[in-house]
C-alpha positions as CSV (number, residue, x, y, z in Angstrom):
1,X,136.3,287.6,108.6
2,X,136.8,286.6,111.8
3,X,136.7,283.0,111.4
4,X,137.4,282.2,107.7
5,X,137.2,278.8,106.0
6,X,140.4,278.0,103.4
7,X,139.8,275.3,100.8
8,X,142.7,273.0,100.5
9,X,142.5,272.2,96.5
10,X,145.3,269.5,95.8
11,X,147.3,270.3,99.0
12,X,147.5,274.3,98.4
13,X,145.2,276.7,99.9
14,X,143.3,278.7,97.9
15,X,143.0,281.7,99.5
16,X,146.7,281.6,101.3
17,X,147.0,283.3,104.8
18,X,148.2,287.6,104.9
19,X,151.7,288.1,103.8
20,X,152.0,289.8,107.0
21,X,151.5,286.9,109.5
22,X,155.0,285.1,110.2
23,X,154.7,281.3,111.9
24,X,155.0,280.3,115.2
25,X,156.3,277.2,117.1
26,X,154.1,276.5,120.2
27,X,158.0,276.1,122.0
28,X,158.7,279.3,121.1
29,X,155.0,280.9,122.9
30,X,156.2,282.3,126.0
31,X,154.5,285.5,128.0
32,X,156.1,289.3,127.3
33,X,157.0,288.3,123.8
34,X,155.4,290.1,121.0
35,X,153.3,288.0,118.9
36,X,151.2,290.8,116.7
37,X,151.9,289.3,113.7
38,X,152.7,285.3,114.2
39,X,150.0,282.7,113.8
40,X,150.5,279.4,116.1
41,X,148.9,276.1,113.3
42,X,147.9,273.1,114.5
43,X,145.4,270.0,114.1
44,X,142.1,270.3,116.6
45,X,142.4,267.4,119.1
46,X,139.4,268.3,121.3
47,X,136.8,270.8,121.0
48,X,134.5,271.3,123.9
49,X,130.5,272.5,124.2
50,X,129.7,276.5,123.2
51,X,128.6,277.6,126.7
52,X,128.0,280.4,128.1
53,X,129.6,282.4,131.1
54,X,128.6,283.8,133.8
55,X,127.7,287.3,132.8
56,X,126.3,285.8,129.4
57,X,128.6,285.8,127.2
58,X,129.3,282.9,124.3
59,X,132.6,280.7,125.1
60,X,134.3,278.1,123.6
61,X,137.1,275.7,124.1
62,X,139.9,274.2,121.7
63,X,142.2,272.2,122.3
64,X,145.4,272.5,119.4
65,X,148.3,270.2,119.1
66,X,151.0,271.3,117.4
67,X,152.3,269.3,114.3
68,X,155.8,270.6,113.7
69,X,156.8,269.9,117.7
70,X,155.0,266.3,118.0
71,X,157.9,264.9,119.4
72,X,157.8,267.6,122.4
73,X,156.5,266.2,125.7
74,X,154.2,269.3,125.9
75,X,153.0,269.6,122.0
76,X,149.6,271.1,122.6
77,X,147.8,274.0,124.0
78,X,144.4,275.5,125.0
79,X,142.2,277.7,122.8
80,X,139.7,279.9,124.7
81,X,137.4,281.8,122.0
82,X,134.6,284.3,123.1
83,X,131.7,286.1,122.2
84,X,130.5,286.3,118.5
85,X,134.2,284.7,117.4
86,X,132.5,281.8,119.5
87,X,129.5,280.9,118.5
88,X,131.0,281.0,114.6
89,X,134.1,278.5,115.4
90,X,131.4,276.8,117.1
91,X,129.5,275.9,114.1
92,X,132.3,275.2,111.8
93,X,135.6,273.8,113.6
94,X,135.3,270.0,114.3
95,X,137.9,266.9,115.7
96,X,140.4,266.6,113.1
97,X,140.6,270.2,111.6
98,X,143.0,271.9,110.4
99,X,143.3,275.7,111.8
100,X,145.8,279.1,111.8
101,X,145.0,281.1,114.7
102,X,146.2,285.2,114.9
103,X,145.5,287.9,116.8
104,X,145.9,286.2,120.4
105,X,146.2,287.1,123.3
106,X,148.2,284.8,125.3
107,X,148.0,284.5,129.5
108,X,149.2,281.4,132.0
109,X,147.1,278.5,132.1
110,X,145.5,277.5,135.6
111,X,144.8,274.2,134.3
112,X,148.8,273.2,132.8
113,X,149.4,270.9,135.6
114,X,145.9,268.8,135.6
115,X,146.0,268.8,131.9
116,X,149.9,268.3,130.8
117,X,149.1,271.0,128.2
118,X,151.3,274.5,127.9
119,X,151.5,276.7,130.5
120,X,149.6,279.4,128.1
121,X,146.9,279.8,126.9
122,X,145.8,281.5,124.2
123,X,142.5,283.8,123.9
124,X,140.7,284.9,121.0
125,X,138.1,287.4,120.1
126,X,136.5,289.6,117.7
127,X,137.1,292.6,119.9
128,X,140.7,291.8,120.2
129,X,141.3,291.3,116.1
130,X,141.2,288.1,116.4
131,X,141.6,285.6,112.8
132,X,140.8,281.9,113.0
133,X,141.3,280.1,109.9
134,X,140.3,276.7,109.0
135,X,141.3,274.7,106.5
136,X,138.5,272.6,104.5
137,X,140.2,269.7,102.5
138,X,138.8,269.5,98.9
139,X,139.9,267.2,95.7
140,X,142.3,264.4,96.1
141,X,145.2,265.7,98.8
142,X,147.0,264.4,101.8
143,X,145.3,265.0,105.2
144,X,147.6,264.8,108.0
145,X,146.1,263.6,111.1
146,X,147.0,263.9,114.4
147,X,149.0,261.2,116.4
148,X,150.8,261.7,119.4
149,X,154.9,262.6,118.5
150,X,154.2,261.3,114.9
151,X,152.2,262.1,111.4
152,X,150.0,259.2,110.7
153,X,148.8,260.6,106.3
154,X,145.2,259.2,105.1
155,X,145.0,260.0,101.5
156,X,141.5,261.4,101.0
157,X,140.3,258.8,98.7
158,X,139.9,256.5,101.8
159,X,137.8,256.8,104.7
160,X,139.0,259.8,107.2
161,X,140.1,258.1,110.0
162,X,141.4,260.7,113.6
163,X,143.3,258.7,115.6
164,X,142.8,259.2,119.4
165,X,146.0,259.2,121.9
166,X,145.7,257.4,124.9
167,X,146.1,260.1,127.2
168,X,143.1,262.1,125.2
169,X,140.8,259.3,125.9
170,X,137.3,260.1,127.1
171,X,135.0,258.6,129.2
172,X,132.1,257.4,126.5
173,X,133.5,258.1,122.8
174,X,133.9,255.9,120.2
175,X,137.1,256.1,118.9
176,X,140.6,255.2,116.4
177,X,143.5,254.1,118.3
178,X,146.9,253.0,117.4
179,X,148.7,250.9,120.1
180,X,151.9,249.1,121.6
181,X,150.7,245.8,123.3
182,X,152.3,245.7,126.8
183,X,150.2,242.6,128.0
184,X,147.6,240.2,127.1
185,X,145.4,237.1,127.6
186,X,145.1,234.6,124.4
187,X,141.4,234.3,123.6
188,X,139.5,232.2,126.1
189,X,135.9,231.2,126.7
190,X,134.2,233.5,128.8
191,X,131.5,232.9,131.6
192,X,128.9,233.3,128.3
193,X,128.9,232.1,124.8
194,X,131.5,234.5,123.4
195,X,135.4,234.2,123.6
196,X,136.9,237.1,125.0
197,X,140.8,238.7,125.4
198,X,142.1,241.3,127.4
199,X,145.0,243.7,126.1
200,X,146.7,246.1,128.0
201,X,148.0,249.0,125.4
202,X,150.7,251.9,125.6
203,X,151.4,254.9,122.9
204,X,154.3,257.5,123.0
205,X,151.7,259.1,125.2
206,X,153.3,257.3,128.5
207,X,149.4,256.5,129.6
208,X,148.0,252.5,129.3
209,X,145.1,251.5,128.6
210,X,143.5,248.0,129.4
211,X,140.4,246.5,126.5
212,X,138.5,243.9,127.2
213,X,137.5,242.2,123.8
214,X,134.6,239.9,123.4
215,X,133.4,238.4,120.3
216,X,131.5,235.3,119.3
217,X,134.2,234.4,117.0
218,X,137.1,234.1,118.1
219,X,138.7,234.6,114.9
220,X,137.5,237.8,114.9
221,X,139.6,238.9,118.0
222,X,143.2,240.2,117.4
223,X,145.5,238.0,116.4
224,X,148.4,239.1,119.1
225,X,150.9,236.6,119.9
226,X,153.8,238.8,122.0
227,X,154.5,241.5,124.2
228,X,155.7,244.4,121.8
229,X,152.5,243.5,119.0
230,X,151.1,246.9,117.1
231,X,147.4,247.0,116.6
232,X,145.1,249.2,115.3
233,X,141.7,249.6,116.6
234,X,138.8,251.2,114.9
235,X,135.5,251.6,116.8
236,X,136.5,250.5,120.0
237,X,134.6,252.0,122.9
238,X,136.2,254.0,125.8
239,X,134.8,254.0,129.3
240,X,135.8,255.3,132.5
241,X,136.3,252.8,135.5
242,X,137.8,253.9,139.0
243,X,139.5,256.9,137.5
244,X,140.8,254.9,134.8
245,X,139.7,254.8,130.9
246,X,139.3,251.3,129.5
247,X,138.2,250.0,126.1
248,X,135.6,247.5,125.4
249,X,134.6,246.7,121.9
250,X,131.4,247.8,120.3
251,X,129.3,247.5,117.0
252,X,131.6,247.6,114.1
253,X,134.9,246.6,115.9
254,X,138.0,245.9,113.9
255,X,141.9,245.2,114.4
256,X,144.6,244.9,112.6
257,X,147.5,243.7,114.3
258,X,151.4,243.9,113.2
259,X,154.8,242.0,114.4
260,X,156.2,244.8,116.5
261,X,160.0,243.8,115.9
262,X,162.2,246.5,114.2
263,X,163.0,245.7,110.7
264,X,159.9,242.9,110.0
265,X,157.3,243.2,107.2
266,X,154.3,245.4,107.7
267,X,152.1,242.3,107.4
268,X,148.2,243.7,108.8
269,X,147.1,239.9,110.9
270,X,143.2,240.3,110.3
271,X,140.6,237.8,109.5
272,X,138.5,240.5,107.5
273,X,138.3,240.5,104.0
274,X,138.0,244.0,103.6
275,X,139.9,246.8,105.3
276,X,141.9,250.1,104.4
277,X,145.6,250.3,105.4
278,X,146.9,252.6,103.4
279,X,150.8,252.8,102.5
280,X,151.5,255.9,104.2
281,X,150.4,254.3,107.5
282,X,153.6,251.9,107.7
283,X,154.9,254.9,109.0
284,X,152.8,255.1,111.7
285,X,153.4,251.1,112.5
286,X,157.5,252.1,111.7
287,X,157.0,254.8,114.5
288,X,155.7,252.9,116.8
289,X,158.3,249.7,116.8
290,X,161.0,251.8,116.9
291,X,159.6,253.8,119.9
292,X,158.3,250.2,121.9
293,X,162.3,248.5,121.1
294,X,163.1,252.2,123.2
295,X,161.0,252.5,125.9
296,X,159.6,249.1,126.8
297,X,160.7,246.4,128.4
298,X,159.5,243.5,125.8
299,X,162.1,240.6,126.1
300,X,160.6,238.0,128.2
301,X,161.7,235.3,130.4
302,X,163.7,232.2,128.8
303,X,162.2,230.8,125.8
304,X,164.2,227.3,125.4
305,X,163.6,224.2,126.7
306,X,167.4,224.6,127.0
307,X,167.2,227.6,129.3
308,X,164.6,226.5,131.7
309,X,165.2,226.1,135.4
310,X,162.7,225.0,138.3
311,X,159.9,227.4,139.9
312,X,160.5,229.7,136.2
313,X,157.2,231.2,134.4
314,X,158.1,231.7,130.6
315,X,156.8,231.7,127.0
316,X,157.1,228.4,125.1
317,X,157.5,228.7,120.5
318,X,156.8,224.5,120.3
319,X,155.5,222.0,117.7
320,X,153.3,219.7,119.2
321,X,153.6,216.1,118.7
322,X,151.7,214.1,120.9
323,X,148.8,214.9,122.9
324,X,146.8,212.6,125.2
325,X,144.1,213.1,128.2
326,X,144.7,212.1,131.6
327,X,142.0,212.8,133.4
328,X,138.8,215.3,133.6
329,X,140.6,218.1,134.8
330,X,144.2,218.1,132.9
331,X,145.5,217.2,129.6
332,X,149.0,216.6,128.1
333,X,150.8,217.9,125.4
334,X,153.9,216.5,124.2
335,X,156.0,219.3,122.8
336,X,159.9,220.4,121.5
337,X,161.4,223.0,120.1
338,X,164.6,221.2,119.0
339,X,166.4,222.0,122.3
340,X,167.4,219.3,125.5
341,X,166.2,220.7,128.3
342,X,169.7,220.7,131.0
343,X,167.1,219.3,133.6
344,X,165.5,215.3,133.5
345,X,161.8,215.5,133.2
346,X,158.9,214.3,134.2
347,X,157.5,211.7,131.5
348,X,153.6,212.0,132.5
349,X,152.6,208.2,132.0
350,X,149.8,207.3,130.1
351,X,148.7,204.4,127.7
352,X,150.2,203.7,124.6
353,X,147.2,203.9,123.0
354,X,145.7,207.1,124.4
355,X,148.4,209.2,123.1
356,X,147.6,210.5,120.1
357,X,150.6,211.0,117.9
358,X,153.1,209.5,114.8
359,X,154.6,206.8,117.2
360,X,157.8,206.6,115.1
361,X,158.5,210.5,115.5
362,X,157.7,210.5,119.3
363,X,159.9,207.3,120.1
364,X,162.7,209.5,117.4
365,X,161.9,212.6,119.7
366,X,161.9,210.6,123.5
367,X,165.2,212.9,124.4
368,X,163.8,215.9,123.5
369,X,159.8,216.0,124.0
370,X,158.7,217.8,127.5
371,X,155.4,216.9,128.8
372,X,153.2,219.7,129.7
373,X,150.0,219.5,131.4
374,X,147.4,221.9,130.8
375,X,144.7,222.0,133.5
376,X,140.9,223.1,133.3
377,X,140.1,226.1,131.0
378,X,142.8,225.3,128.7
379,X,141.7,221.6,128.5
380,X,139.4,222.1,125.8
381,X,141.6,223.9,123.2
382,X,144.6,221.5,123.7
383,X,141.9,218.9,122.7
384,X,141.1,220.0,119.7
385,X,145.2,220.8,118.4
386,X,146.5,219.2,115.5
387,X,148.9,217.2,116.0
388,X,152.0,218.9,114.0
389,X,151.1,222.9,114.5
390,X,153.2,225.0,116.0
391,X,152.2,227.1,119.1
392,X,153.0,229.2,121.7
393,X,151.8,228.8,125.1
394,X,151.9,231.5,127.9
395,X,152.9,231.2,131.7
396,X,154.5,227.8,132.0
397,X,155.5,227.0,135.3
398,X,158.3,224.3,135.9
399,X,158.5,222.6,139.1
400,X,161.1,220.8,140.7
401,X,159.4,217.6,141.7
402,X,160.7,215.8,144.6
403,X,162.7,212.8,144.6
404,X,163.7,210.0,146.5
405,X,167.5,210.5,147.9
406,X,168.7,208.4,145.2
407,X,167.1,209.9,142.3
408,X,168.0,213.1,140.7
409,X,165.0,215.6,140.9
410,X,163.0,216.1,138.0
411,X,161.6,219.1,135.8
412,X,157.4,219.4,135.7
413,X,155.7,221.9,132.9
414,X,152.3,223.0,134.1
415,X,149.9,225.2,132.4
416,X,147.5,226.0,135.1
417,X,144.0,226.9,135.2
418,X,143.0,230.1,134.7
419,X,144.3,233.4,132.5
420,X,146.1,235.1,135.3
421,X,149.7,236.6,133.7
422,X,148.1,236.2,130.4
423,X,148.1,231.8,130.8
424,X,147.3,230.2,127.5
425,X,147.8,228.6,124.1
426,X,148.0,230.1,120.5
427,X,148.3,228.5,117.5
428,X,150.3,230.2,115.4
429,X,150.0,230.5,111.5
430,X,153.3,228.8,109.4
431,X,153.7,232.4,108.0
432,X,154.5,233.5,111.3
433,X,158.3,234.9,111.8
434,X,158.9,232.6,114.9
435,X,157.5,229.6,113.1
436,X,160.0,230.2,110.3
437,X,162.9,230.3,112.5
438,X,161.7,227.3,114.1
439,X,161.1,225.2,111.6
440,X,164.6,225.7,109.7
441,X,166.1,225.2,113.2
442,X,164.3,221.9,113.8
443,X,164.8,220.5,109.8
444,X,168.7,221.2,111.0
445,X,168.1,218.9,114.0
446,X,170.4,215.8,114.0
447,X,167.7,213.3,115.6
448,X,170.3,210.1,114.9
449,X,172.1,211.9,117.8
450,X,169.4,212.9,120.0
451,X,168.7,208.7,120.1
452,X,172.1,207.8,121.4
453,X,171.6,210.2,124.4
454,X,171.5,208.9,127.3
455,X,167.2,208.8,128.3
456,X,166.9,210.6,132.0
457,X,163.3,209.0,131.9
458,X,162.3,205.8,133.1
459,X,158.5,206.1,132.8
460,X,159.0,206.0,128.9
461,X,160.4,203.1,126.5
462,X,159.9,202.6,123.1
463,X,156.7,204.6,122.5
464,X,154.8,202.5,125.7
465,X,154.2,204.0,129.6
466,X,153.9,202.0,132.5
467,X,150.7,201.9,133.9
468,X,148.8,204.3,135.8
469,X,150.4,203.3,139.4
470,X,153.5,205.6,138.3
471,X,151.4,208.5,138.7
472,X,149.2,207.4,141.3
473,X,153.0,207.1,143.3
474,X,153.6,210.0,141.7
475,X,150.4,212.3,143.2
476,X,151.4,210.5,145.7
477,X,154.6,211.9,147.0
478,X,153.3,215.2,146.1
479,X,151.0,214.9,148.6
480,X,153.7,214.4,151.3
481,X,154.4,218.3,150.9
482,X,152.5,220.9,152.7
483,X,151.6,223.9,150.7
484,X,151.9,226.4,153.5
485,X,154.6,227.3,156.6
486,X,154.0,227.2,160.0
487,X,155.8,230.5,161.8
488,X,155.5,229.5,165.3
489,X,154.9,226.8,167.8
490,X,156.9,224.1,166.4
491,X,156.3,222.1,169.8
492,X,152.8,221.0,169.4
493,X,152.4,217.7,167.6
494,X,149.6,217.0,165.1
495,X,145.9,216.3,165.9
496,X,142.6,214.5,164.2
497,X,140.0,217.1,163.6
498,X,138.0,214.5,164.8
499,X,139.6,214.6,168.1
500,X,139.2,218.7,167.7
501,X,135.5,218.1,167.1
502,X,134.8,216.4,170.1
503,X,137.3,218.7,172.1
504,X,136.1,221.8,174.6
505,X,137.2,225.2,173.9
506,X,139.7,227.1,173.8
507,X,142.8,225.1,172.9
508,X,145.5,225.7,170.4
509,X,146.0,222.8,167.6
510,X,148.5,221.9,165.2
511,X,146.8,219.9,162.2
512,X,147.3,218.7,159.0
513,X,144.5,218.4,156.1
514,X,143.1,219.7,152.9
515,X,140.9,222.4,151.8
516,X,138.1,220.8,150.3
517,X,136.1,224.3,149.9
518,X,136.7,227.8,151.0
519,X,133.7,230.8,151.0
520,X,133.6,233.6,149.3
521,X,134.3,232.0,145.6
522,X,135.2,236.0,144.2
523,X,138.0,236.6,146.3
524,X,137.7,240.4,146.0
525,X,134.4,239.6,148.3
526,X,137.2,238.7,151.2
527,X,138.2,242.3,151.8
528,X,136.2,243.8,154.8
529,X,137.3,246.7,156.9
530,X,138.5,245.9,160.6
531,X,138.5,248.0,163.9
532,X,140.3,246.6,166.1
533,X,138.9,248.7,169.4
534,X,135.4,247.5,168.8
535,X,136.0,244.1,167.0
536,X,133.5,245.0,164.4
537,X,133.6,243.6,160.7
538,X,132.4,246.0,158.0
539,X,132.2,246.0,153.9
540,X,134.4,248.6,152.2
541,X,132.6,251.0,150.6
542,X,131.6,251.5,147.3
543,X,133.4,253.9,144.9
544,X,129.8,255.8,144.1
545,X,129.3,256.3,147.9
546,X,132.7,258.3,148.1
547,X,131.4,260.1,144.9
548,X,128.0,261.2,146.0
549,X,129.8,262.1,149.4
550,X,132.3,264.5,147.4
551,X,129.1,265.7,145.7
552,X,127.4,266.6,148.5
553,X,130.6,268.6,149.9
554,X,130.2,271.0,146.9
555,X,126.9,272.6,148.0
556,X,128.9,274.9,150.4
557,X,131.5,277.3,148.4
558,X,134.8,277.1,150.3
559,X,135.8,280.1,152.9
560,X,138.4,282.2,152.0
561,X,139.1,283.5,155.7
562,X,140.4,279.6,155.9
563,X,143.0,279.7,153.0
564,X,147.1,280.5,153.5
565,X,147.3,279.8,157.2
566,X,151.2,279.5,158.6
567,X,150.8,275.4,157.6
568,X,149.1,275.5,154.8
569,X,149.1,277.3,151.2
570,X,145.9,277.5,149.7
571,X,144.9,277.7,146.2
572,X,141.0,278.2,144.6
573,X,139.6,278.3,141.4
574,X,136.7,277.8,139.5
575,X,135.5,275.2,137.3
576,X,135.1,276.4,133.1
577,X,131.9,273.7,133.3
578,X,128.5,274.6,133.6
579,X,128.5,274.1,137.3
580,X,131.4,276.7,138.3
581,X,132.0,274.7,141.3
582,X,134.4,276.3,143.5
583,X,138.2,273.9,144.4
584,X,140.3,274.5,146.7
585,X,143.5,273.1,147.3
586,X,145.6,273.3,150.7
587,X,149.3,272.2,150.6
588,X,150.3,271.3,153.9
589,X,154.0,272.9,154.6
590,X,156.9,271.0,156.2
591,X,158.4,273.6,159.1
592,X,156.8,276.6,156.9
593,X,158.3,275.5,153.5
594,X,156.3,273.8,150.7
595,X,158.0,270.1,149.7
596,X,158.6,268.1,146.2
597,X,154.9,266.9,145.7
598,X,155.8,263.2,146.8
599,X,156.5,264.3,150.1
600,X,153.4,267.1,150.0
601,X,150.1,266.4,151.7
602,X,147.0,267.9,150.5
603,X,143.4,268.9,151.6
604,X,141.0,269.7,148.7
605,X,137.6,271.4,149.2
606,X,135.2,270.9,146.0
607,X,136.8,268.5,143.8
608,X,134.6,265.0,142.8
609,X,136.7,261.7,143.1
610,X,138.1,262.1,139.4
611,X,139.8,265.0,140.7
612,X,141.0,263.7,143.8
613,X,142.2,260.6,142.3
614,X,144.9,262.5,139.9
615,X,146.0,264.3,142.5
616,X,147.1,261.1,144.7
617,X,149.6,260.0,141.7
618,X,151.6,263.0,142.2
619,X,151.2,264.2,146.0
620,X,151.7,262.3,149.2
621,X,148.6,261.7,150.4
622,X,145.0,263.6,149.8
623,X,142.5,264.6,152.8
624,X,139.0,266.1,151.3
625,X,137.7,268.3,153.7
626,X,135.0,270.9,154.1
627,X,134.8,274.5,155.1
628,X,133.4,275.1,158.5
629,X,133.4,279.0,159.9
630,X,136.5,278.3,162.1
631,X,138.2,275.8,160.3
632,X,138.5,273.1,158.1
633,X,136.9,269.8,159.0
634,X,136.4,265.8,157.6
635,X,133.7,265.2,155.5
636,X,131.4,262.4,156.5
637,X,133.2,259.0,158.1
638,X,131.5,257.5,155.2
639,X,134.0,258.6,153.5
640,X,137.9,257.8,153.3
641,X,139.5,260.8,155.7
642,X,143.0,259.6,153.2
643,X,143.8,258.5,149.8
644,X,147.6,257.5,149.3
645,X,148.3,256.5,146.2
646,X,145.0,254.0,145.1
647,X,143.7,252.7,148.7
648,X,141.4,255.0,150.4
649,X,141.9,254.8,154.2
650,X,138.1,255.1,156.2
651,X,137.9,255.5,160.4
652,X,135.5,253.9,162.3
653,X,132.2,255.8,162.6
654,X,131.5,254.0,166.7
655,X,135.0,254.4,167.4
656,X,136.5,257.6,165.8
657,X,136.2,261.7,167.7
658,X,137.3,263.6,164.9
659,X,139.4,266.8,166.3
660,X,139.6,270.0,163.9
661,X,141.7,269.6,161.0
662,X,144.7,272.1,162.6
663,X,145.6,269.3,164.6
664,X,147.7,268.3,161.7
665,X,149.8,271.3,162.4
666,X,151.5,269.3,164.9
667,X,152.9,266.4,162.7
668,X,153.1,269.5,160.0
669,X,156.4,271.4,162.3
670,X,158.1,268.5,161.8
671,X,161.5,268.1,160.1
672,X,161.1,265.2,158.0
673,X,157.3,264.1,158.4
674,X,156.0,260.6,157.2
675,X,152.3,261.4,156.6
676,X,151.8,258.0,157.9
677,X,148.1,256.9,157.9
678,X,148.3,255.7,161.2
679,X,150.3,258.9,162.7
680,X,147.4,261.0,160.4
681,X,144.3,259.1,162.1
682,X,145.9,259.3,165.8
683,X,146.1,263.3,165.6
684,X,142.6,263.5,163.7
685,X,141.3,261.1,166.7
686,X,140.4,258.7,163.9
687,X,140.0,255.1,165.0
688,X,141.7,253.4,161.9
689,X,139.7,250.9,160.1
690,X,142.2,248.3,158.7
691,X,141.9,245.9,155.6
692,X,141.7,242.4,156.7
693,X,140.8,239.1,154.7
694,X,138.1,237.3,155.8
695,X,137.4,234.0,154.7
696,X,136.3,230.4,155.6
697,X,137.8,227.1,155.0
698,X,136.4,224.0,154.7
699,X,139.2,221.5,155.9
700,X,139.0,217.3,156.3
701,X,141.8,214.4,157.2
702,X,139.9,211.9,156.5
703,X,138.9,211.8,160.5
704,X,136.2,214.6,160.3
705,X,136.0,217.8,159.0
706,X,135.3,221.5,160.4
707,X,135.3,224.9,159.3
708,X,138.1,227.4,160.4
709,X,137.8,231.0,160.1
710,X,141.0,232.9,158.4
711,X,141.5,236.8,159.7
712,X,144.4,238.0,158.3
713,X,146.0,241.1,157.2
714,X,148.5,240.5,155.2
715,X,151.3,236.8,156.6
716,X,149.0,234.4,154.8
717,X,148.8,235.0,151.1
718,X,152.0,237.5,151.6
719,X,150.2,240.4,150.4
720,X,149.1,243.4,152.0
721,X,144.7,243.4,152.3
722,X,144.7,247.1,151.6
723,X,146.4,246.7,148.1
724,X,143.6,243.9,146.8
725,X,141.3,245.3,145.8
726,X,143.2,248.2,143.6
727,X,145.8,245.8,142.0
728,X,144.8,243.6,139.5
729,X,148.5,241.9,139.8
730,X,147.7,240.9,143.0
731,X,144.2,239.7,142.8
732,X,145.3,237.4,140.2
733,X,148.4,236.5,142.8
734,X,145.6,235.5,145.4
735,X,143.7,233.4,142.6
736,X,146.8,231.4,141.8
737,X,147.5,230.9,145.6
738,X,143.8,229.6,146.0
739,X,144.0,227.6,143.0
740,X,147.2,225.7,144.4
741,X,145.7,225.4,147.5
742,X,142.7,223.7,146.4
743,X,142.8,223.0,142.4
744,X,139.4,223.3,140.7
745,X,138.1,220.5,139.6
746,X,140.2,217.9,141.5
747,X,139.4,214.8,143.5
748,X,139.5,214.9,147.2
749,X,142.8,212.2,146.8
750,X,144.7,214.8,144.4
751,X,144.2,217.6,146.6
752,X,147.5,219.0,148.5
753,X,148.1,219.0,152.1
754,X,147.9,221.8,154.2
755,X,149.5,222.5,157.7
756,X,148.6,225.0,160.0
757,X,147.1,226.1,163.9
758,X,143.5,226.5,164.4
759,X,142.3,227.7,167.7
760,X,139.2,227.2,169.3
761,X,137.1,229.7,170.8
762,X,133.8,230.4,172.7
763,X,130.7,232.4,170.8
764,X,127.6,232.4,173.2
765,X,124.5,234.7,173.2
766,X,121.2,234.8,175.1
767,X,119.9,231.6,172.7
768,X,123.0,229.5,172.0
769,X,126.5,228.4,172.6
770,X,128.4,227.4,169.6
771,X,132.4,226.8,169.0
772,X,134.2,228.6,166.0
773,X,137.8,228.0,165.0
774,X,139.9,230.2,163.3
775,X,143.7,230.0,161.6
776,X,146.3,231.7,162.9
777,X,150.8,231.5,162.7
778,X,150.3,230.1,159.5
779,X,151.8,231.0,156.0
780,X,151.8,229.7,152.4
781,X,154.7,228.7,150.7
782,X,156.2,230.8,149.1
783,X,157.2,228.8,146.5
784,X,153.3,227.6,145.9
785,X,152.8,229.5,142.7
């Protein structure tokens, strides 16, 4: 029988494989070799729907992973099954089954580069004498479940869980997975009533997955304490967004978290009273620990107070000894870790009656504690913290406060609002290894010696504090500092806003003001496309629009007569889905030679947005095109004419006069073309649209208020506007900058000063005349955030 079910009882096959068959390893499969009496065994990681080919023949595709070569980078292979055998296999084969295949034909795989699997695939059919043996396990035994680069054994008495590698995730599925924490945000209150936590995972497949987790109970979210922790997620939903897979909680979601330290006890952290974790799973955690130690940079910034420097962001493990309310948007935490900061630290002035904590201990530790001001969304959690609890505070910012020339500058500690860069506070249980180590160290500190140290603070004395006038003087001193830098026109003197408002336009001014409000509040909405020729501003097209344009372009198949010219080589194939699309890729040659992928420009016909984005990861640039009778041509200019990395480049419909694609051959003839977007746009007759920040600032200085527009490509924020929509890190950096320029929840008197240049200009139409103001030649100070 071509398809046989083999029962596995007590770990052994009830019916052994034919004796003439010898096992073959995936690594030894090569075209031209005799595999007649060989079989390949592995586990099914993917199975596709049964379909019919154009000639009516049934077709079934599966992906098999070799269990004996899991350490190899390429350890899986496509298996294509035809005819009646395809129908039989589709009925019995499931994801996670172990199978053996024999009598196969080996052929070159056209999708090897795209799917990262073996360079060949196996072809099976009843007519060719192929056979496939499916192992069905009965009784009490072990079932090997695949995980990339190692095996996770489970006993059949427990639920059978299949764990999906991160490089095999598919849109719309609910999966179980293991991963190493590369980045995380401690739980915080979302815009609704739920708590939210964001976790970015990696695994030995070298793929990254960002998960957004929600729960009404903060305790049910993963108990992640640091980068490098290991997590196991059950029933997490996978969806695709902008070409990237992401995870989100679904019904029945559950998690376990493990310390990622090599050699640490393998003890799950979870709030669930019932969960399955077999002894054999310990191998999974231990393997991931070893892999992470060798492949991830998980050592963070300085984590001891004695090591901190000014303008540093760091995580701190500490004990809380005091807390107090400062104002409506900030809260004070007094903490220590047993070491002494090498810089004098600023003590936040609060009334003694407002400070919670044991007065005697606060006095004893006065030279070892530091004051951390936490802001905005962290205040609610800070208020609930218990004195004596052990904390890990993430992304604390040290600032060096300006002091009089006679004094030594002090360091201030701030936990800014928001969750950028993982900012937050986590209470650590006393069973945590880091807490045990910290407690032992704190108990060894000689407090008598600490009390003899010379105090660096003039604001604290015997547990009492000076009046709030000290705080006011500090704020006044900070307000003298500008958070912006002028890049030109230093000869101009400051002008009050009331004078500017009463003056005629056009003129240029230097001002000193505060940013009361800004629009848009959702910063990504500030990104527009600008044409310098017609001065038009356009919204950045939605990604769905691009996909629809590409789908429309697949109506006409690629023209083979336009393939393989003197300046590009072409490859065409038919997809194996129901639509059976024709896809053509044209690789542009340089000086009549193909280059390395990272230096190669290519053109694609018939591809989807997902396929285009895959190509941008490997090649210098991608141009979507379609065939005409005589030449390739660009798509509608509603679509990007070029994609490089994650950036889409658009042309102005009004000002562009597209030229034939063969115009690119002039650049291809160069010895080392740079393929810069401006150069490509020029030869193709495209007027390049540039990404630009457009924002409205409401500035005040005590004499008046005016609205000034920010029109900037990259100088003001030190961030290229072209990258902001595709880079979460840059979005967070921009938000941090705006939170510094205009701190949320602060009174007007507490806002920082901005120095900037503005110019006035007239706008007239048939109905009215208005004066507008624009910021120019100004940039944010580099040490603001």
